[in-house]
C-alpha positions as CSV (number, residue, x, y, z in Angstrom):
1,X,24.5,-41.8,42.0
2,X,28.1,-41.5,42.9
3,X,29.7,-44.8,43.9
4,X,33.3,-45.7,44.5
5,X,34.2,-49.3,45.0
6,X,37.8,-50.4,46.2
7,X,39.4,-53.8,45.7
8,X,42.7,-55.4,45.9
9,X,43.5,-55.3,49.5
10,X,44.8,-58.4,51.6
11,X,47.6,-59.7,53.7
12,X,51.3,-59.2,52.5
13,X,54.6,-59.6,54.1
14,X,56.9,-56.7,54.6
15,X,58.7,-55.7,51.5
16,X,56.0,-57.1,49.3
17,X,53.6,-55.3,46.9
18,X,49.9,-54.8,46.3
19,X,47.7,-52.9,43.8
20,X,44.6,-51.4,44.9
21,X,41.9,-50.5,42.5
22,X,38.9,-48.1,42.8
23,X,36.1,-48.1,40.2
24,X,34.0,-45.1,40.0
25,X,30.4,-44.6,38.7
26,X,28.1,-41.6,38.5
27,X,30.8,-39.0,37.7
28,X,32.5,-37.7,34.6
29,X,35.7,-39.8,35.5
30,X,38.0,-38.2,33.1
31,X,37.8,-34.7,34.5
32,X,37.7,-35.7,38.2
33,X,40.6,-35.4,40.6
34,X,40.8,-38.5,42.9
35,X,42.5,-39.3,46.2
36,X,43.7,-42.3,48.2
37,X,43.4,-42.0,52.0
38,X,44.1,-44.6,54.6
39,X,43.0,-45.2,58.2
40,X,45.0,-47.3,60.7
41,X,43.3,-48.7,63.9
42,X,42.9,-46.1,66.5
43,X,44.2,-43.4,64.2
44,X,42.6,-40.6,62.2
45,X,42.2,-41.0,58.5
46,X,45.3,-39.7,56.7
47,X,46.1,-38.5,53.0
48,X,47.9,-40.9,51.0
49,X,48.1,-39.3,47.5
50,X,46.1,-37.7,44.8
51,X,45.9,-37.5,40.9
52,X,44.5,-34.8,38.8
53,X,42.6,-35.0,35.8
54,X,45.7,-34.4,33.7
55,X,47.5,-37.3,35.5
56,X,49.7,-35.0,38.0
57,X,50.3,-37.0,41.2
58,X,51.0,-35.9,44.7
59,X,51.9,-38.0,47.8
60,X,52.4,-37.8,51.4
61,X,56.0,-38.1,52.3
62,X,55.7,-41.5,54.1
63,X,54.8,-43.1,50.8
64,X,56.9,-41.2,48.3
65,X,59.1,-43.4,46.1
66,X,57.1,-46.6,47.2
67,X,53.6,-45.8,45.9
68,X,52.3,-44.8,42.6
69,X,48.9,-43.6,41.7
70,X,47.6,-44.1,38.3
71,X,44.2,-43.9,36.6
72,X,42.6,-45.5,33.4
73,X,39.9,-43.3,32.1
74,X,38.6,-45.8,29.8
75,X,37.5,-48.0,32.8
76,X,36.8,-45.2,35.3
77,X,39.4,-47.0,37.5
78,X,41.9,-45.5,39.9
79,X,44.9,-47.3,40.9
80,X,47.4,-47.4,43.9
81,X,50.4,-49.4,43.3
82,X,52.2,-50.3,46.7
83,X,55.8,-51.4,46.7
84,X,58.2,-52.3,49.5
85,X,55.2,-52.4,51.9
86,X,55.9,-51.9,55.8
87,X,53.9,-52.8,58.7
88,X,53.1,-49.2,59.4
89,X,51.2,-49.3,56.0
90,X,48.6,-51.6,57.5
91,X,45.3,-49.7,57.3
92,X,41.9,-49.5,55.6
93,X,42.5,-47.8,52.3
94,X,39.9,-45.5,50.8
95,X,39.5,-43.7,47.4
96,X,37.6,-40.4,47.2
97,X,36.4,-37.8,44.8
98,X,35.2,-34.3,45.2
99,X,32.2,-34.0,43.0
100,X,29.5,-31.2,42.7
101,X,30.8,-29.7,46.1
102,X,30.6,-33.0,47.9
103,X,33.1,-35.5,48.9
104,X,32.3,-39.1,48.1
105,X,34.2,-42.2,49.6
106,X,34.4,-45.9,48.9
107,X,33.8,-48.5,51.4
108,X,37.6,-49.2,52.0
109,X,39.8,-52.0,51.4
110,X,42.0,-53.6,54.2
111,X,45.6,-53.9,53.8
112,X,47.6,-55.8,56.3
113,X,51.4,-56.0,56.3
114,X,53.1,-58.5,58.5
115,X,56.6,-58.1,59.7
């Protein structure tokens, strides 16, 4: 079955950096488009960015020039490099994939940015 497992979250001070990983199984990873979303307490889940099978990326405006999405098809891994983190980036971060007409989500990883 499809499984997505995020890792790499933690507590960081404002201005710091983190790299999140998402390991996928149960899909043909190299042809899949993948996404990152996040959900802050009391707020709806929001789109962060995506990467196509060819490596094209797209980001929400609030993270452009700070976050970078990449992928390693040899290891079935998706990455989210986050630089210059701000307290408003605090959220649970999720990776997702649309596969065979369904959307699959990981369990999420918590990112907390202190002032």
